[in-house]
C-alpha positions as CSV (number, residue, x, y, z in Angstrom):
1,M,10.0,-15.2,29.3
2,I,6.2,-14.7,29.0
3,L,6.4,-11.8,31.3
4,R,9.2,-10.3,29.4
5,I,7.4,-10.7,26.0
6,L,4.2,-9.1,27.6
7,G,6.4,-6.3,29.0
8,I,7.6,-5.6,25.4
9,T,4.4,-5.9,23.4
10,L,1.8,-4.5,25.8
11,P,3.1,-0.9,26.0
12,I,3.0,-0.7,22.1
13,F,-0.5,-2.1,21.9
14,A,-1.6,0.2,24.7
15,I,-0.5,3.4,22.9
16,V,-1.9,2.2,19.6
17,F,-5.2,1.4,21.3
18,A,-5.3,4.7,23.0
19,G,-4.9,6.5,19.5
20,F,-7.6,4.2,18.2
21,I,-10.1,5.0,20.9
22,Y,-9.2,8.8,20.8
23,A,-9.9,8.8,17.1
24,R,-13.2,7.0,17.4
25,Y,-14.5,9.7,19.8
26,K,-12.8,12.9,18.8
27,K,-12.3,12.4,15.1
28,P,-9.0,14.4,15.1
29,N,-7.3,15.8,12.0
30,M,-3.9,14.2,12.2
31,S,-2.6,15.7,8.9
32,G,-0.4,18.3,10.7
33,A,0.9,15.7,13.1
34,N,1.8,13.2,10.4
35,H,3.7,15.9,8.5
36,T,5.5,16.8,11.7
37,I,6.5,13.1,12.2
38,I,7.8,12.7,8.7
39,D,9.5,16.1,8.1
40,L,10.9,16.9,11.5
41,A,10.8,14.4,14.3
42,L,11.8,11.4,12.2
43,P,14.9,12.9,10.7
44,C,15.9,14.2,14.1
45,F,15.4,10.8,15.6
46,I,17.5,9.2,12.9
47,F,20.3,11.6,13.3
48,I,20.4,11.3,17.1
49,S,20.3,7.4,16.9
50,L,23.1,7.1,14.3
51,S,25.4,9.8,15.5
52,A,25.6,8.5,19.1
53,K,28.5,6.2,18.3
54,P,30.6,4.9,15.4
55,L,28.9,2.3,13.3
56,D,30.7,-0.7,11.9
57,F,30.0,-0.2,8.2
58,T,30.9,-3.8,7.3
59,S,28.5,-5.3,9.8
60,A,25.8,-2.7,8.9
61,G,26.2,-3.5,5.2
62,Y,25.5,-7.1,5.9
63,L,22.4,-6.1,7.7
64,V,21.2,-3.8,5.0
65,L,22.0,-6.6,2.4
66,A,19.9,-9.1,4.6
67,A,16.9,-6.8,4.7
68,V,17.0,-6.2,0.9
69,L,17.1,-9.9,0.3
70,I,14.1,-10.4,2.7
71,V,12.1,-7.8,0.8
72,V,13.0,-9.0,-2.6
73,F,12.7,-12.7,-2.2
74,S,9.5,-12.6,-0.1
75,G,8.0,-10.8,-3.0
76,L,9.3,-13.2,-5.6
77,L,8.0,-16.1,-3.6
78,A,4.6,-14.5,-3.2
79,L,4.3,-13.8,-6.9
80,P,3.1,-17.3,-8.1
81,L,0.7,-17.4,-5.1
82,A,-1.0,-14.1,-5.8
83,K,-3.6,-15.7,-8.1
84,Y,-4.8,-17.8,-5.2
85,S,-5.1,-15.0,-2.8
86,G,-8.0,-13.0,-4.4
87,T,-5.8,-9.9,-4.7
88,G,-4.0,-8.8,-7.8
89,A,-0.2,-9.2,-7.7
90,K,0.4,-5.4,-7.9
91,A,-1.6,-4.8,-4.8
92,L,-0.6,-7.9,-3.0
93,L,3.2,-8.0,-3.4
94,P,4.0,-4.6,-1.6
95,S,1.9,-5.7,1.4
96,I,4.1,-8.9,1.6
97,M,7.3,-7.1,1.0
98,F,7.0,-4.0,3.2
99,T,6.1,-4.1,7.0
100,N,5.5,-1.4,9.5
101,V,9.1,-1.0,10.6
102,G,8.8,2.5,12.1
103,P,5.9,2.8,14.5
104,I,6.1,-0.8,15.7
105,G,9.6,-2.2,14.7
106,I,11.7,0.4,16.3
107,P,10.0,0.4,19.9
108,L,9.8,-3.4,19.8
109,T,13.4,-3.9,19.0
110,V,14.6,-1.4,21.5
111,L,12.3,-2.9,24.3
112,A,13.6,-6.4,23.4
113,F,17.4,-5.6,23.1
114,G,17.9,-2.2,24.8
115,Q,19.8,0.6,23.3
116,D,22.0,-1.9,21.3
117,G,18.8,-2.6,19.2
118,L,18.4,1.0,18.3
119,A,20.9,1.5,15.5
120,P,20.0,-1.7,13.5
121,S,16.3,-0.9,13.9
122,V,16.7,2.6,12.6
123,L,18.8,1.5,9.6
124,L,16.1,-1.1,8.8
125,M,13.4,1.6,9.1
126,V,15.2,4.0,6.8
127,L,15.9,1.3,4.2
128,S,12.2,0.2,4.3
129,N,11.0,3.7,3.7
130,I,13.4,4.1,0.8
131,L,12.4,0.8,-0.7
132,I,8.7,1.2,-0.4
133,F,8.6,4.5,-2.3
134,S,11.0,3.3,-4.9
135,L,10.6,-0.5,-5.4
136,G,7.2,-0.5,-4.0
137,S,6.0,2.1,-6.5
138,A,7.8,0.2,-9.2
139,V,5.9,-3.0,-8.4
140,M,2.6,-1.1,-8.7
141,T,3.4,1.0,-11.7
142,G,6.3,-0.7,-13.5
143,K,8.4,2.5,-13.1
144,M,11.2,3.2,-10.6
145,N,11.1,6.7,-8.9
146,A,14.7,7.5,-8.3
147,K,13.9,10.9,-7.0
148,S,12.2,9.4,-4.0
149,I,15.5,8.2,-2.9
150,Y,17.8,11.2,-3.0
151,A,15.1,13.6,-2.2
152,S,14.1,11.9,1.0
153,P,15.0,13.8,4.2
154,L,15.4,10.4,5.8
155,V,18.4,9.6,3.5
156,W,20.0,13.0,4.3
157,S,19.5,12.6,8.1
158,M,20.9,9.2,7.9
159,G,23.9,10.2,6.0
160,L,24.6,13.1,8.4
161,G,24.1,10.8,11.5
162,L,26.6,8.2,10.1
163,W,29.0,11.0,9.2
164,F,28.9,12.5,12.8
165,G,29.1,9.1,14.4
166,H,32.0,7.9,12.3
167,F,34.1,11.0,13.0
168,Q,32.7,11.3,16.6
169,M,31.5,14.8,15.8
170,T,29.0,16.6,18.0
171,L,26.5,19.4,17.8
172,P,26.7,22.5,19.9
173,D,25.0,21.7,23.2
174,W,22.0,24.0,22.7
175,L,21.4,22.4,19.2
176,D,21.9,18.9,20.4
177,T,19.4,19.4,23.2
178,S,16.9,20.9,20.7
179,V,17.3,18.0,18.2
180,T,17.1,15.4,21.0
181,M,13.9,16.9,22.4
182,V,12.3,16.9,19.0
183,S,13.3,13.2,18.5
184,T,11.8,12.1,21.8
185,I,8.3,12.8,20.5
186,L,8.6,10.4,17.6
187,I,7.8,6.9,19.0
188,P,4.7,7.8,21.0
189,L,3.3,10.2,18.3
190,M,3.8,7.5,15.5
191,L,2.0,4.9,17.6
192,I,-0.9,7.3,18.4
193,S,-1.0,8.2,14.6
194,L,-1.0,4.5,13.7
195,G,-4.1,4.0,16.1
196,T,-5.9,6.9,14.5
197,R,-5.2,5.5,11.1
198,L,-6.6,2.1,12.0
199,A,-9.7,3.7,13.5
200,E,-10.4,5.5,10.2
201,G,-10.1,2.3,8.1
202,K,-12.7,-0.3,7.2
203,I,-12.4,-4.0,6.8
204,E,-14.2,-4.9,3.6
205,H,-12.1,-7.9,2.5
206,V,-11.4,-10.1,5.6
207,K,-10.3,-13.1,3.6
208,A,-7.8,-11.1,1.5
209,G,-6.4,-9.6,4.8
210,V,-5.9,-13.0,6.4
211,I,-4.4,-14.6,3.4
212,A,-1.9,-11.7,2.9
213,T,-1.0,-11.6,6.5
214,V,-0.3,-15.4,6.7
215,L,1.7,-15.2,3.4
216,S,3.8,-12.3,4.7
217,I,4.7,-13.8,8.1
218,V,5.5,-17.2,6.7
219,L,7.4,-16.1,3.6
220,R,9.4,-13.3,5.2
221,L,10.4,-15.5,8.2
222,I,11.4,-18.3,5.9
223,V,13.6,-15.9,3.9
224,A,15.0,-14.3,7.0
225,Y,16.3,-17.6,8.4
226,M,17.8,-18.6,5.1
227,V,19.6,-15.1,4.8
228,M,20.8,-15.5,8.5
229,W,22.2,-18.9,7.6
230,V,24.3,-17.3,4.8
231,L,25.4,-14.0,6.0
232,P,27.7,-13.3,9.0
233,L,25.3,-11.3,11.1
234,E,25.7,-10.4,14.8
235,P,23.1,-11.9,17.3
236,I,21.2,-8.6,17.9
237,Q,21.2,-8.0,14.1
238,K,19.5,-11.5,13.7
239,G,17.0,-10.6,16.3
240,A,16.2,-7.2,14.7
241,L,15.8,-9.0,11.4
242,I,13.3,-11.5,12.9
243,I,11.2,-8.5,14.2
244,F,11.7,-6.8,10.8
245,A,10.4,-10.0,9.0
246,G,7.4,-10.5,11.4
247,L,5.7,-7.1,11.6
248,P,2.3,-6.4,10.1
249,P,2.0,-4.7,6.7
250,A,3.1,-1.1,6.3
251,V,0.4,1.6,6.4
252,F,2.2,3.2,3.5
253,N,1.1,0.2,1.3
254,Y,-2.4,1.6,1.4
255,I,-1.2,5.1,0.5
256,L,0.7,3.7,-2.5
257,A,-2.3,1.6,-3.6
258,D,-4.7,4.5,-3.4
259,R,-2.2,6.8,-5.3
260,H,-1.8,4.3,-8.1
261,N,-5.3,2.9,-8.0
262,Q,-4.2,-0.7,-7.2
263,E,-7.2,-2.2,-5.2
264,P,-6.9,0.3,-2.4
265,H,-9.9,-1.1,-0.5
266,K,-8.3,-4.5,-0.4
267,V,-5.0,-3.2,0.6
268,A,-6.6,-1.2,3.4
269,S,-8.2,-4.5,4.6
270,I,-4.9,-6.2,4.4
271,V,-3.2,-3.4,6.6
272,M,-6.2,-3.5,9.1
273,V,-6.3,-7.3,9.4
274,G,-2.5,-7.6,9.7
275,H,-2.5,-5.2,12.6
276,L,-5.4,-6.8,14.4
277,L,-3.8,-10.3,14.0
278,S,-0.5,-9.0,15.2
279,V,-1.9,-9.0,18.7
280,I,-1.9,-12.8,18.4
281,Y,1.3,-13.5,16.4
282,L,3.7,-10.7,17.5
283,P,4.4,-12.3,21.0
284,L,5.6,-15.3,19.1
285,V,7.8,-13.2,16.7
286,I,9.3,-11.5,19.8
287,W,10.1,-14.8,21.4
288,L,11.8,-16.0,18.2
289,A,13.7,-12.7,18.0
290,I,15.0,-12.9,21.6
291,Y,15.9,-16.5,21.1
292,T,17.7,-15.8,17.9
293,G,19.3,-12.6,19.1
294,T,20.7,-14.0,22.3
295,S,21.9,-17.5,21.2
């Protein structure tokens, strides 16, 4: 089991570390690459992943509901604890609620459960991105941005992927090959980009980062197990949810904090510390996920 866990986590950490070292020495401008990820590679990846085979909408609905409950209730549980964390609630709560599902969650889930883990991890990633720019913004500003939902290319690519998968439709061979080739750059490029982002950050509030990371892991896993006890989820869905609950804070939390001026330096420290500590706690999360997803 130890070798299996190392085989799952080490490739992820190695690519992130490569991006980190590269950024320290070369100082690359990743703006173009990041736009390519979000606007092109990610929608292609979502479409290819969800159109491969029909999805059980009832089962997927339970998974989506479970993820929403984890996000919402982890935030509610963290609210009364915010005053003890040294970070304002508007800055802290999104860091508890939203984790780095895309760059880390998808490859970890696929490496842990094979291709059967791809569809649930993609659904969780799309949902997380929708929630962070709608609910996350609402937490920080008090206003819900509905446009961020229907205007997102992720939502449209998910809808098309589910449509093609449900009706077993296919693209012309030449177009399918093109979309597939673009989708294959996503995971390594996202991990390298994550490494470069971490290299650019500074840890100015270590205590706030440690407190937020511990709160996030503990609260999200508690809610995850409560949700799994209530909802009729499949074993692999349970494993994917454990990984979803146990990931470090999303980098997008810092982007939102900076945009809305909600203690961005503290949120940056929370993101940095969370990813550094993930080297220690993610192997345990993977073990819990494998145990839960195969029992």
